[in-house]
N, CA, C and O of each residue as an XYZ file, in Angstrom:
336
protein
N      56.316    -39.421    288.765
C      55.779    -38.041    288.825
C      54.667    -37.870    289.753
O      53.639    -38.516    289.546
N      54.752    -37.009    290.842
C      53.477    -36.942    291.703
C      52.147    -36.427    290.835
O      52.174    -35.614    289.911
N      51.022    -37.084    291.350
C      49.913    -36.759    290.902
C      49.079    -35.500    291.740
O      49.175    -35.339    292.957
N      48.372    -34.778    290.969
C      47.705    -33.688    291.676
C      46.662    -34.305    292.415
O      46.117    -35.290    291.916
N      46.324    -33.916    293.442
C      45.244    -34.193    294.348
C      43.976    -33.308    294.593
O      44.086    -32.481    295.499
N      42.842    -33.358    293.947
C      41.769    -32.608    294.552
C      40.699    -33.371    295.356
O      40.460    -34.576    295.277
N      40.025    -32.351    296.240
C      39.065    -32.824    297.102
C      37.656    -31.956    297.113
O      37.593    -30.828    296.626
N      36.671    -32.543    297.656
C      35.335    -31.953    297.825
C      34.981    -32.367    299.146
O      35.335    -33.429    299.657
N      34.137    -31.327    299.781
C      33.581    -31.670    300.889
C      32.024    -31.542    300.755
O      31.422    -30.518    300.433
N      31.489    -32.741    301.052
C      29.910    -32.567    300.932
C      29.204    -32.736    301.846
O      29.485    -33.538    302.737
N      28.086    -31.993    301.836
C      27.205    -32.012    302.890
C      26.116    -33.446    302.725
O      25.635    -33.732    301.629
N      25.841    -34.230    303.929
C      24.896    -35.220    303.788
C      23.674    -34.726    304.326
O      23.536    -33.743    305.054
N      22.784    -35.520    303.889
C      21.218    -35.220    304.747
C      21.132    -35.378    306.258
O      20.188    -34.976    306.938
N      22.300    -36.056    306.751
C      22.008    -36.239    308.246
C      22.797    -35.340    309.178
O      22.878    -35.441    310.402
N      23.377    -34.426    308.369
C      24.349    -33.249    308.914
C      25.560    -33.308    309.040
O      26.272    -32.392    309.453
N      26.026    -34.729    308.591
C      27.537    -34.924    308.529
C      28.227    -34.513    307.299
O      27.551    -33.864    306.500
N      29.490    -34.781    306.990
C      30.090    -34.385    306.025
C      31.187    -35.446    305.329
O      32.095    -35.926    306.008
N      31.065    -35.671    304.326
C      31.888    -36.561    303.476
C      33.036    -35.700    302.825
O      32.777    -34.557    302.447
N      34.423    -36.279    302.675
C      35.289    -35.756    301.966
C      35.934    -36.542    300.747
O      36.728    -37.462    300.945
N      35.599    -36.184    299.630
C      36.015    -36.951    298.469
C      37.148    -36.147    297.964
O      37.336    -34.946    297.772
N      37.942    -37.393    297.796
C      39.454    -37.131    297.029
C      39.576    -37.886    295.698
O      39.243    -39.061    295.548
N      40.051    -37.145    294.817
C      40.136    -37.688    293.573
C      41.874    -37.395    293.209
O      42.445    -36.355    293.537
N      42.551    -38.555    292.461
C      43.927    -38.348    292.202
C      43.936    -38.210    290.970
O      43.051    -38.647    290.235
N      45.143    -37.457    290.517
C      45.080    -37.343    289.053
C      44.982    -38.286    288.209
O      44.861    -38.010    287.015
N      45.011    -39.483    288.610
C      44.930    -40.785    288.116
C      43.481    -40.980    287.679
O      43.263    -41.771    286.761
N      42.466    -40.323    288.262
C      41.153    -40.677    288.137
C      40.688    -41.312    289.225
O      39.478    -41.145    289.381
N      41.270    -42.052    290.121
C      40.870    -42.918    291.232
C      40.297    -41.937    292.232
O      40.844    -40.839    292.332
N      39.329    -42.206    292.923
C      38.386    -41.452    293.724
C      38.463    -42.083    295.183
O      38.481    -43.310    295.282
N      38.502    -41.413    296.133
C      38.044    -41.987    297.509
C      37.277    -41.150    298.367
O      37.040    -39.959    298.167
N      36.889    -41.859    299.364
C      35.713    -40.803    300.371
C      35.963    -41.181    301.572
O      36.048    -42.380    301.839
N      36.117    -40.263    302.460
C      36.155    -40.295    304.055
C      34.725    -39.872    304.292
O      34.233    -38.759    304.102
N      34.190    -40.898    304.712
C      32.606    -40.619    304.822
C      32.191    -40.447    306.674
O      32.750    -41.091    307.562
N      31.235    -39.553    306.853
C      30.790    -39.241    307.734
C      31.539    -38.502    309.032
O      31.402    -38.872    310.198
N      32.261    -37.513    308.640
C      32.726    -36.553    309.584
C      31.482    -35.951    310.430
O      30.435    -35.670    309.847
N      31.616    -35.783    311.675
C      30.716    -35.266    312.303
C      30.510    -33.689    312.200
O      29.453    -33.073    312.339
N      31.815    -33.174    311.915
C      31.519    -31.800    311.736
C      32.633    -31.127    310.702
O      33.699    -31.704    310.488
N      32.330    -29.985    310.141
C      33.044    -29.389    309.303
C      34.561    -29.307    309.632
O      35.473    -29.362    308.808
N      34.679    -29.158    311.041
C      36.264    -29.022    311.461
C      36.734    -30.440    311.343
O      37.959    -30.562    311.343
N      36.078    -31.458    311.251
C      36.654    -32.942    311.271
C      37.109    -32.959    310.157
O      38.323    -33.139    310.059
N      36.320    -32.783    308.963
C      36.471    -32.732    307.664
C      37.648    -31.849    307.393
O      38.462    -32.302    306.588
N      37.894    -30.671    307.913
C      39.095    -29.947    307.637
C      40.489    -30.599    308.214
O      41.564    -30.601    307.614
N      40.233    -31.148    309.503
C      41.479    -31.685    309.927
C      41.740    -32.846    309.213
O      42.943    -33.062    309.068
N      40.901    -33.751    308.667
C      41.296    -34.889    307.965
C      41.900    -34.148    306.514
O      42.694    -34.913    305.967
N      41.751    -33.084    305.900
C      42.260    -32.519    304.633
C      43.490    -32.190    305.311
O      44.446    -32.805    304.837
N      43.797    -31.364    306.334
C      45.194    -31.143    306.721
C      46.120    -32.195    306.791
O      47.267    -32.098    306.354
N      45.623    -33.277    307.368
C      46.417    -34.645    307.603
C      46.703    -35.170    306.091
O      47.806    -35.675    305.882
N      45.877    -35.089    305.149
C      46.065    -35.574    303.755
C      47.057    -34.610    303.124
O      48.037    -35.130    302.591
N      46.973    -33.520    303.106
C      47.947    -32.255    302.691
C      49.424    -32.748    303.456
O      50.443    -32.620    302.777
N      49.546    -33.261    304.734
C      50.766    -33.561    305.083
C      51.554    -34.671    304.432
O      52.691    -34.611    303.962
N      50.688    -35.742    304.499
C      50.834    -37.149    303.587
C      51.274    -36.728    302.351
O      52.340    -37.218    301.978
N      50.587    -35.750    301.442
C      50.648    -35.467    300.001
C      52.305    -34.941    299.925
O      53.166    -35.361    299.152
N      52.445    -33.908    300.962
C      53.797    -33.056    300.670
C      54.827    -33.897    300.843
O      55.789    -33.596    300.136
N      55.014    -35.050    301.672
C      56.024    -36.077    301.756
C      56.230    -36.461    300.387
O      57.420    -36.681    300.162
N      55.536    -36.604    299.480
C      55.537    -37.261    298.132
C      55.466    -36.351    297.039
O      55.440    -36.685    295.854
N      55.437    -35.236    297.464
C      55.412    -33.885    296.319
C      54.084    -33.742    295.490
O      54.013    -33.086    294.451
N      53.050    -34.419    296.056
C      51.642    -34.122    295.510
C      50.784    -32.953    296.119
O      50.487    -32.934    297.313
N      50.438    -32.065    295.304
C      50.117    -30.736    295.437
C      48.341    -31.279    295.751
O      47.663    -32.030    295.050
N      48.011    -30.678    296.867
C      46.210    -31.043    297.394
C      45.482    -29.577    297.155
O      45.670    -28.596    297.874
N      44.708    -29.620    296.129
C      43.594    -28.299    296.135
C      42.379    -28.406    296.166
O      41.975    -29.474    295.705
N      41.446    -27.561    296.612
C      39.948    -27.462    296.786
C      39.635    -27.825    295.059
O      40.202    -27.166    294.188
N      38.766    -28.835    294.752
C      38.320    -29.159    293.345
C      37.400    -28.145    292.908
O      36.686    -27.577    293.735
N      37.350    -27.852    291.626
C      36.545    -26.614    291.078
C      34.680    -27.686    291.171
O      34.476    -28.880    290.953
N      33.793    -26.678    291.538
C      32.619    -27.314    291.811
C      31.900    -27.740    290.645
O      30.896    -28.449    290.714
N      32.545    -27.193    289.257
C      32.068    -27.485    288.160
C      32.204    -29.000    287.691
O      31.587    -29.537    286.772
N      33.114    -29.542    288.500
C      33.808    -31.038    287.886
C      32.788    -32.061    287.995
O      31.919    -31.942    288.858
N      32.803    -33.034    287.223
C      31.864    -34.104    287.061
C      31.558    -34.792    288.325
O      30.446    -35.196    288.665
N      32.837    -34.900    289.096
C      32.766    -35.678    290.337
C      32.121    -34.903    291.381
O      31.778    -35.591    292.343
N      31.818    -33.458    291.476
C      31.422    -33.006    292.256
C      30.018    -33.177    292.743
O      29.679    -32.927    293.900
N      29.292    -33.574    291.895
C      27.884    -34.172    292.190
C      27.620    -35.425    292.344
O      27.426    -36.155    291.372
N      27.580    -35.810    293.467
C      27.594    -37.551    293.984
C      26.364    -37.622    294.365
O      25.936    -36.632    294.959
N      25.577    -38.603    294.183
C      24.182    -39.071    294.429
C      23.813    -38.576    295.976
O      24.753    -38.700    296.761
N      22.810    -38.134    296.424
C      22.579    -37.768    297.660
C      23.405    -36.757    298.337
O      23.182    -36.596    299.538
N      24.230    -36.116    297.832
C      24.865    -34.971    298.429
C      25.002    -33.763    297.584
O      25.161    -33.753    296.363
N      24.913    -32.638    298.465
C      25.308    -31.430    297.939
C      26.841    -31.087    297.973
O      27.529    -31.439    298.932
N      27.276    -30.508    297.086
C      28.722    -30.054    297.135
C      29.014    -28.974    297.643
O      28.197    -28.095    297.369
N      30.067    -28.578    298.448
C      30.308    -27.422    299.241
C      31.693    -27.140    298.647
O      32.528    -28.020    298.859
N      32.062    -26.141    297.987
C      33.324    -25.540    297.563
C      34.114    -25.145    298.709
O      33.729    -24.187    299.378
N      35.184    -25.773    299.019
C      36.076    -25.313    300.222
C      36.836    -24.139    299.934
O      38.049    -24.064    300.130
N      36.109    -23.200    299.456
C      37.060    -21.797    299.002
C      38.048    -21.218    300.101
O      39.122    -20.713    299.774
N      37.619    -21.319    301.464
C      38.169    -20.841    302.403
C      39.434    -21.305    302.947
O      40.218    -20.601    303.583
N      39.598    -22.637    302.633
C      40.586    -23.074    302.926
C      42.092    -23.305    301.848
O      42.184    -24.014    300.846
N      43.026    -22.528    302.420
C      44.222    -22.291    301.351
C      45.367    -23.529    301.956
O      45.451    -24.088    303.049
N      46.067    -23.626    300.846
C      47.289    -24.473    300.852
C      48.121    -23.938    301.690
O      48.244    -22.715    301.755
N      48.826    -24.789    302.468
C      49.968    -24.451    303.398
C      51.284    -24.530    302.577
O      52.364    -24.294    303.117
């Protein structure tokens, strides 16, 4: 059965962005060092296309999640990005 996939985009102190992805199984991945928010959004679009191929829905995570507060990062909820 396909797993749900959630993501967060986090600010880094150096002005870059990280994308944190959590699978329904609890496994977490990070795409670190996107130069711009646009680059992070483009990466998420690629993730969505890949996950659609296996039937796994991708959604922005709730900022109240335990994984939303990573050390050294501020979480930004990607509320403006809708599923395709």
